[in-house]
C-alpha positions in Angstrom: -0.1 0.2 0.0 1.9 4.1 -1.2 1.8 7.1 1.2 2.2 10.5 0.4 4.6 12.3 2.7 3.6 15.6 4.1 6.8 16.6 2.6 6.2 15.2 -0.6 2.8 17.1 -1.2 2.0 20.4 -3.1 2.8 23.4 -1.3 -0.4 25.4 -0.8 -1.1 28.4 -3.0 0.3 32.1 -1.3 0.2 35.1 -2.7 1.8 39.0 -1.4 -0.5 41.7 0.0 0.3 43.9 -1.9 -1.7 45.5 -5.1 1.7 46.0 -7.4 2.8 43.0 -7.7 -0.7 41.4 -7.4 -0.7 43.4 -10.6 -3.6 45.9 -10.3 -3.4 49.6 -8.5 -6.6 52.5 -8.1 -7.0 54.9 -10.3 -7.8 58.1 -9.6 -11.8 57.3 -8.5 -10.7 54.8 -5.9 -11.3 52.0 -8.3 -9.6 48.7 -8.3 -8.5 48.2 -12.0 -5.5 45.7 -13.0 -2.0 47.7 -14.5 -2.4 45.8 -17.5 -6.0 46.6 -18.5 -6.9 50.0 -16.4 -10.5 49.7 -17.7 -10.5 45.6 -15.9 -11.7 45.2 -12.7 -11.1 42.6 -10.5 -9.9 39.3 -11.8 -11.3 36.0 -9.3 -10.8 33.7 -11.7 -7.0 33.3 -11.9 -6.3 29.7 -11.8 -9.0 26.1 -12.0 -7.4 26.1 -8.9 -9.7 26.8 -6.3 -7.7 27.4 -3.5 -5.7 29.5 -5.8 -8.3 31.6 -6.2 -9.5 32.1 -2.4 -6.1 33.0 -1.4 -5.6 35.1 -4.3 -8.4 36.3 -4.0 -8.1 37.1 0.0 -4.5 39.0 -0.3 -6.3 41.4 -2.2 -9.0 42.1 -0.6 -6.1 42.3 2.3 -4.9 45.0 0.6 -8.7 47.1 0.4 -9.6 46.7 3.7 -6.5 48.6 4.2 -7.2 51.3 2.0 -11.2 51.4 2.9 -9.4 52.3 7.2 -6.8 54.5 5.5 -9.6 56.5 3.6 -11.5 56.6 7.0 -8.9 58.0 9.2 -8.6 60.7 6.4 -12.2 61.7 7.5 -11.5 60.9 11.7 -13.2 57.2 12.0 -10.3 54.9 13.7 -10.4 51.3 14.9 -11.4 51.0 18.7 -9.8 47.3 19.6 -12.6 45.6 22.3 -12.3 44.6 25.3 -9.2 47.1 26.4 -10.9 50.0 24.7 -7.6 51.3 23.1 -7.1 53.0 19.7 -3.4 50.9 19.8 -3.6 46.9 18.8 -2.9 45.3 21.9 0.2 42.3 21.6 -0.8 38.6 21.8 -4.4 39.1 23.7 -7.9 38.7 21.8 -9.8 41.2 20.6 -12.2 42.9 18.0 -11.7 45.9 16.7 -15.0 48.2 15.8 -14.4 52.2 14.4 -15.2 55.1 16.3 -13.7 58.6 16.3 -11.9 59.4 19.4 -13.2 59.4 22.5 -13.1 63.4 22.8 -14.7 63.9 20.1 -17.3 61.2 19.8 -18.7 62.1 23.2 -18.7 65.2 22.0 -21.6 64.3 19.5 -25.0 64.6 20.1 -25.8 62.4 17.4 -24.6 58.8 17.1 -24.8 56.3 13.4 -24.2 53.3 14.7 -23.6 50.8 12.0 -24.8 46.9 12.2 -23.4 45.4 9.3 -24.1 41.8 7.8 -22.3 38.9 9.6 -20.1 38.0 6.3 -18.3 41.4 6.3 -15.5 42.8 6.8 -15.3 45.7 9.4 -16.2 48.5 7.4 -16.7 47.0 3.7 -20.4 46.8 2.5 -20.2 45.0 -0.1 -17.0 43.2 -1.9 -19.4 42.5 -5.0 -19.0 46.3 -6.1 -16.5 47.8 -4.2 -14.0 45.2 -6.3 -16.3 46.9 -9.3 -18.1 50.3 -10.6 -18.4 51.5 -7.1 -14.7 51.0 -5.5 -12.5 51.8 -2.3 -15.4 54.3 -1.6 -18.6 53.3 -2.7 -18.6 50.1 -1.4 -17.6 50.7 2.1 -19.2 52.4 4.7 -16.2 55.7 3.5 -19.1 57.6 1.1 -21.9 57.6 3.4 -19.4 59.2 6.3 -18.1 61.6 3.7 -22.7 62.0 2.9 -22.9 62.5 7.1 -20.0 65.2 6.6 -21.3 67.0 3.2 -25.1 67.1 5.2 -23.6 69.3 8.2 -20.5 71.4 6.9 -20.5 74.3 4.7 -20.0 73.8 0.7 -16.2 75.2 0.3 -15.5 76.7 -4.0 -12.6 73.4 -5.4 -13.3 71.2 -2.1 -15.2 68.0 -3.1 -15.9 65.7 -0.4 -16.3 62.9 -2.1 -13.8 63.3 -4.6 -11.1 60.3 -3.8 -8.7 61.0 -0.8 -10.7 64.1 0.7 -9.2 64.7 4.3 -11.0 66.7 6.5 -9.6 70.0 7.5 -10.6 69.8 11.7 -11.3 66.3 12.4 -12.5 67.9 16.1 -15.5 70.3 14.3 -15.8 68.1 11.1 -16.0 64.3 12.4 -18.9 63.0 12.4 -20.2 60.5 15.6 -20.2 57.5 13.7 -19.5 53.8 14.9 -19.7 50.8 13.1 -20.1 47.2 14.4 -17.6 44.2 14.0 -20.4 41.5 12.9 -17.7 39.2 10.5 -14.4 39.8 12.3 -14.9 37.2 15.8 -12.4 35.4 14.9 -9.4 35.7 16.8 -5.7 34.0 14.9 -3.1 34.1 18.3 0.4 33.4 15.2 -1.2 36.7 12.7 -2.4 38.6 16.2 -5.9 39.4 14.2 -9.4 38.8 14.0 -10.8 37.0 10.9 -13.9 36.4 9.7 -14.6 33.1 8.7 -13.6 33.7 4.6 -10.3 34.9 5.9 -9.7 32.3 8.1 -10.3 29.8 5.4 -7.9 31.1 3.5 -4.8 30.9 6.3 -1.9 29.7 5.0 -2.2 25.6 5.7 1.5 23.2 5.6 -0.1 22.0 1.4 -2.2 22.5 -0.6 -4.0 19.2 -0.4 -4.6 19.7 3.7 -8.0 21.0 5.1 -9.2 24.4 6.4 -7.4 24.9 10.4 -10.0 24.2 13.0 -11.3 26.8 15.0 -11.4 26.1 18.8 -14.6 27.6 20.2 -12.4 28.8 23.1 -9.0 29.7 22.3 -9.8 31.6 18.8 -13.6 33.4 20.3 -12.3 37.1 22.2 -14.5 36.9 25.7 -17.9 39.2 25.2 -17.9 38.5 21.8 -18.0 34.7 20.6 -21.5 35.4 18.8 -22.6 38.8 17.2 -25.2 38.9 20.0 -22.9 39.3 22.6 -20.7 42.0 20.2 -24.0 43.9 19.9 -24.0 43.6 23.5 -20.7 44.8 24.9 -20.5 47.8 21.6 -23.9 49.3 24.0 -22.3 48.5 27.2 -18.8 49.8 27.1 -19.0 52.2 24.1 -22.7 53.1 23.7 -23.8 53.3 27.6 -20.4 54.8 28.2 -20.4 58.3 29.1 -16.5 58.6 28.2 -17.4 58.0 24.9 -20.8 59.0 24.3 -23.1 61.6 25.9 -26.1 60.4 28.1 -28.2 62.0 26.3 -26.8 62.2 22.8 -29.2 60.3 20.6 -28.7 56.9 18.9 -29.5 56.1 14.9 -28.8 52.7 14.1 -29.0 51.1 10.9 -29.3 47.4 10.7 -28.2 45.5 7.7 -29.4 42.1 6.5 -28.8 39.1 8.9 -27.2 42.3 11.5 -30.6 43.7 11.8 -31.6 40.2 12.6 -29.3 39.6 15.7 -30.0 43.2 16.5 -33.5 42.8 17.0 -33.2 39.4 19.2 -31.3 41.5 21.4 -33.4 43.7 21.7 -36.3 41.1 22.0 -35.1 40.4 25.7 -33.3 43.3 26.7 -35.0 46.1 25.7 -35.3 47.4 28.8 -31.8 47.8 29.1 -30.6 48.6 25.2 -33.8 50.0 23.9 -34.3 52.8 25.9 -31.2 54.8 24.1 -31.7 54.3 20.6 -33.9 56.5 18.9 -34.7 55.3 15.9 -34.0 51.6 13.6 -33.7 51.7 9.7 -33.5 48.1 8.4 -31.8 47.2 5.1 -32.9 44.2 3.6 -33.9 42.3 6.7 -35.4 38.9 6.7 -37.5 38.8 10.1 -40.6 37.9 10.2 -43.2 39.7 12.3 -43.8 36.5 14.4 -41.0 36.7 15.9 -41.9 39.9 17.0 -42.6 38.8 20.6 -42.2 42.0 23.1 -45.5 43.8 22.9 -43.0 47.0 23.3 -40.4 46.2 20.3 -43.6 46.1 18.5 -44.9 49.3 19.3 -41.4 51.0 18.5 -40.6 49.0 15.1 -44.5 50.4 14.0 -43.6 54.0 15.5 -39.8 54.3 14.7 -38.2 52.5 12.6 -38.3 51.6 8.8 -37.0 49.4 6.6 -35.9 49.3 2.7 -35.0 46.6 1.0 -35.0 44.4 -2.6 -38.4 44.4 -4.4 -40.0 45.5 -7.6 -40.5 49.2 -6.3 -36.6 50.8 -6.7 -37.3 54.1 -5.7 -36.4 54.5 -1.7 -38.7 57.2 -1.1 -41.7 54.8 -1.9 -43.3 52.5 0.8 -44.6 48.9 -0.5 -45.4 47.0 3.4 -47.2 47.8 6.0 -48.0 45.5 8.9 -51.3 43.9 9.2 -52.2 46.0 12.3 -50.7 48.8 12.1 -52.9 51.8 12.7 -55.3 49.0 14.4 -56.9 51.5 17.4 -55.9 51.3 20.6 -56.0 54.0 23.5 -54.2 57.6 23.6 -52.5 58.9 26.1 -50.6 62.1 27.2 -47.4 63.0 24.8 -47.7 59.4 23.0 -50.6 60.5 20.8 -48.6 63.4 19.5 -46.9 63.5 16.1 -43.5 64.6 14.9 -42.9 68.6 15.6 -43.7 71.3 12.5 -41.2 71.1 9.5 -38.3 72.8 11.1 -34.5 73.8 10.0 -32.7 70.2 9.4 -30.4 68.5 11.5 -26.8 68.8 12.3 -24.6 65.7 12.3 -22.2 67.4 13.6 -23.4 69.3 16.9 -22.5 69.0 19.8 -24.5 68.1 23.5 -26.1 70.4 25.2 -23.7 71.1 28.9 -26.6 71.0 30.5 -28.2 68.0 32.3 -26.3 64.5 31.9 -29.6 62.5 31.7 -30.7 61.0 28.1 -33.6 63.1 26.7 -34.8 59.9 25.5 -34.1 57.7 28.4 -38.2 57.6 28.9 -39.2 56.9 25.6 -40.0 53.0 25.8 -42.7 54.3 29.0 -45.0 56.1 26.3 -45.3 54.3 23.6 -48.0 51.7 23.1 -49.0 48.9 20.9 -51.2 49.8 18.0 -51.5 53.5 18.6 -52.8 55.2 15.2 -50.0 56.3 13.5 -50.3 60.8 12.8 -51.4 61.9 9.9 -48.7 64.6 7.5 -46.9 65.4 5.0 -48.2 64.8 0.7 -48.0 60.8 1.6 -50.8 61.0 4.0 -53.5 58.7 3.2 -57.1 59.7 4.4 -57.7 55.7 6.4 -55.3 53.4 7.4 -53.1 51.6 5.3 -52.8 47.2 5.7 -50.4 44.1 4.6 -51.6 40.4 4.5 -49.1 38.0 3.2 -49.5 34.8 4.7 -46.4 34.2 3.8 -44.6 37.0 5.5 -45.5 40.1 7.6 -43.6 43.0 7.6 -41.8 44.0 11.0 -42.8 47.8 10.1 -43.2 50.0 7.2 -41.0 49.2 4.1 -39.9 50.7 1.5 -38.0 50.8 -2.1 -34.5 49.5 -2.1 -32.8 50.9 -5.9 -32.1 48.9 -8.0 -30.0 45.9 -7.3 -31.2 42.5 -6.6 -28.6 41.7 -4.0 -29.8 42.5 -0.9 -26.0 43.4 0.9 -26.3 45.7 -2.2 -29.4 47.5 -0.9 -27.5 50.4 1.1 -24.5 50.9 -1.0 -27.6 52.8 -2.9 -27.2 56.3 -2.3 -30.1 57.2 -2.9 -31.2 54.5 -0.1 -28.4 55.9 2.2 -30.0 59.0 1.6 -33.7 58.3 2.1 -32.6 56.2 5.8 -30.4 59.7 7.2 -34.3 62.0 5.8 -35.8 59.4 7.5 -33.6 60.0 10.7 -33.5 64.0 10.5 -37.1 63.7 10.6 -36.9 61.7 13.9 -34.4 63.9 15.4 -36.5 67.3 14.6 -39.3 65.8 17.0 -37.0 63.2 19.2 -39.6 62.9 22.0 -42.7 62.5 20.4 -42.3 61.5 16.8 -43.9 58.4 15.2 -44.4 57.2 11.5 -46.9 58.9 9.1 -49.8 57.0 7.6 -48.3 55.6 4.0 -50.7 54.6 1.2 -48.5 51.6 -0.7 -47.4 52.2 -4.1 -49.2 49.4 -5.2 -52.3 47.3 -3.6 -52.4 44.5 -1.7 -54.3 41.7 -2.5 -56.3 40.0 0.0 -59.1 36.9 0.5 -61.8 38.9 0.4 -60.0 41.6 -2.3 -57.8 38.9 -4.7 -55.5 41.0 -7.0 -57.6 41.9 -11.0 -55.7 42.8 -13.4 -58.0 45.3 -14.4 -56.7 48.1 -17.3 -58.7 52.0 -15.8 -60.6 54.0 -18.1 -58.7 57.3 -18.4 -60.4 60.3 -17.0 -59.5 62.2 -20.3 -59.7 60.6 -23.2 -59.8 63.1 -25.7 -56.2 63.4 -23.8 -55.2 60.0 -23.8 -56.3 59.0 -27.5 -53.3 62.0 -28.6 -50.6 60.1 -26.3 -47.7 59.3 -28.2 -47.2 55.9 -29.6 -44.4 53.6 -27.3 -41.3 53.1 -29.8 -40.9 49.5 -31.2 -38.9 46.7 -30.0 -35.4 47.7 -30.2 -33.7 46.3 -33.5 -30.7 43.8 -32.5 -28.4 45.6 -34.5 -30.0 48.7 -32.0 -29.0 46.7 -29.1 -25.4 45.8 -30.3 -24.8 49.5 -31.3 -25.6 50.5 -27.6 -23.9 47.6 -26.5 -20.9 49.2 -27.4 -21.4 52.2 -26.9 -21.7 51.9 -22.8 -18.3 49.5 -23.8 -16.7 52.4 -24.8 -17.7 55.1 -22.8 -16.1 52.1 -20.3 -13.3 52.9 -21.5 -13.1 56.1 -21.8 -14.1 56.9 -18.3 -11.3 54.3 -17.2 -8.2 56.2 -19.9 -9.3 59.2 -18.2 -9.2 57.7 -14.5 -6.1 56.1 -14.8 -2.8 58.2 -13.6 -0.3 59.7 -16.0 2.6 60.1 -13.3 2.7 56.8 -13.1 5.6 54.3 -15.3 4.3 51.4 -14.3 0.9 52.5 -16.1 2.6 53.5 -19.3 1.9 50.1 -21.0 -1.3 49.7 -19.9 -2.9 53.1 -20.6 -1.1 52.7 -24.5 -2.9 49.4 -24.9 -6.1 51.4 -23.9 -5.6 54.0 -25.7 -4.9 51.5 -28.8 -8.0 49.9 -28.0 -10.4 52.8 -27.7 -9.6 54.0 -31.3 -10.0 50.2 -32.6 -13.4 50.2 -30.7 -14.3 53.6 -32.3 -13.7 52.2 -35.5 -15.6 49.1 -34.8 -19.2 51.3 -33.3 -18.5 53.2 -37.0 -19.7 50.1 -38.5 -21.7 48.8 -36.7 -24.3 52.6 -37.0 -24.0 52.3 -40.4 -25.6 48.8 -40.2 -27.9 49.7 -37.6 -28.6 52.5 -40.3 -29.2 50.3 -43.0 -31.0 47.7 -41.5 -33.9 49.1 -39.4 -35.3 52.5 -37.8 -32.7 54.2 -36.0 -33.0 56.5 -32.7 -33.4 60.3 -32.9 -30.7 61.6 -32.3 -28.8 58.3 -34.3 -28.9 60.0 -37.8 -27.2 63.0 -36.6 -24.4 61.5 -34.7 -23.2 59.4 -38.1 -24.1 62.6 -40.5 -21.3 63.8 -38.7 -19.0 61.4 -38.9 -20.1 61.0 -43.0 -17.3 61.6 -45.4 -17.1 62.1 -49.0 -16.5 58.8 -50.8 -14.6 58.2 -54.3 -16.1 58.3 -57.1 -16.4 55.3 -59.8 -16.6 54.9 -63.7 -20.7 56.3 -64.5 -22.7 52.9 -66.0 -25.9 53.1 -67.4 -28.2 51.5 -64.5 -32.1 52.6 -65.0 -32.4 54.7 -67.9 -29.4 57.1 -67.4 -26.2 57.1 -66.3 -25.0 56.6 -62.6 -21.7 56.4 -60.8 -21.0 52.5 -60.2 -19.6 52.9 -56.5 -23.4 54.6 -56.0 -25.1 51.6 -57.2 -22.6 48.8 -55.6 -23.5 51.2 -52.3 -27.2 50.1 -52.9 -25.6 46.3 -52.5 -26.4 46.0 -56.3 -23.5 44.5 -56.8 -23.9 42.3 -60.0 -25.0 44.9 -61.8 -22.1 47.3 -61.7 -19.9 44.5 -61.8 -21.3 44.1 -65.4 -22.0 47.4 -66.8 -18.2 47.9 -65.7 -17.0 44.7 -67.9 -19.4 45.9 -70.8 -17.8 49.6 -69.8 -14.2 47.5 -70.0 -15.5 45.9 -73.2 -16.4 48.4 -74.8 -12.9 50.5 -74.2 -10.8 47.6 -76.1 -12.7 47.4 -78.8 
């Protein structure tokens, strides 16, 4: 019987955590691109061996995570290591980092935003699939969200673009927002490398050989005390940071954004210990949470979600300001009393996310909020979206926990919050609450589309137009685009991306010159191909409104050929060929040649 000793096994895959050595660079808009092909983004399938692909991806993502942390540091957001509460990485001590401003800045902020991400994401990362592609390091992480908080709160300055890659705030004490980013993804600790890791990073750790199994996780030694589970981590951050007056002021307003199963873990914590953690939370925004209302058994939590929470999720409705679902008993009548019957205050000045706390009173102004909330109180009617009657949602498969809104164009849950329109809608909601943090209650919303019930099933009918005379003169919708025109549009989009990549490629780096030159040649070739495709589309189908003029601008006078007899007159032979009558033109030219020879 034969066996293979460990020394004879092929070595494990290994790649340096260096972007340039890996063949990538960061362009001027913060996108990761290939050095040899500046218009190409990260390529996962480096090899047909899965292990090489996994390790190579981890090497690239180590660089990406560091670049994200560098950009956040320029905005005043640093790593805070738990449980030591130090900004310096502990030596050989199990730890889990989170992201916060320095303690002296955080405790001065009147409003604090807490981000609880999904358990599959690394610290500060929203979606690798977008970070590594079109959105880049800023849009695929919390960098742009941090910049949005800053942009809403500082005065515009000439020539200063907050969203430009590499932006650095001038005065961190005044311009750093109160942002706390929890870390539900990196709860494994490696004693060998002294770092906290996600499960994906743990799987990519070096092995004895490429044939060895993944390193086993020791549930005691490879975990951090107080952070062994996602829910323990949430509780520890609340106990040690958010409830700690050395980090967050006692009367600061806390707004929570919970993404995917981060929301599930948060709601589990609040469901069991709402009296401990709930009073400090002013409002909650969940992103693509799959928690069913049947799992919310705490009546006070249910009331809180109805009145001070909203959700944005993947749906057919892309507009994040349109309500798409409402809990079935959302507008049920119940006894009202005291301040709970009041709605939000009249719209006032937009709250400032950099505003500092008042030196008065150490007791939280919202500490008694939960005691005033009731189940099934009638929401107030406010704004243009308020309806004359309360709306209900009936779905036998899934019951929402709160008001639901469209999540943008994405079909993937982790990409909902990377949509800037969703971020704006969430911050607008928080700012609406901030105008009346004590007595705010969600308004009544009309659903964007009717919901079917057992009594009134959804029927597809075409309503009669109110103005038939006007309807008769509505413009006819264009017919389906021809295959040739589709090909033109796709080629235009590809060419536009190539040109944008060329513009974003730095000119002062010699190592990128070869890639730039190659991209310029491919752009020139693509432009020639586009001209041919446009001519083909014009000859075979109906062009777009601006297509003819665009092609005419590039038309050039063609060389004239010999005159030949055609349809009773003399016509340019090249014109006959251009009309597709090649055989007719060639036959006439042969006859013309034979006459000259005679």
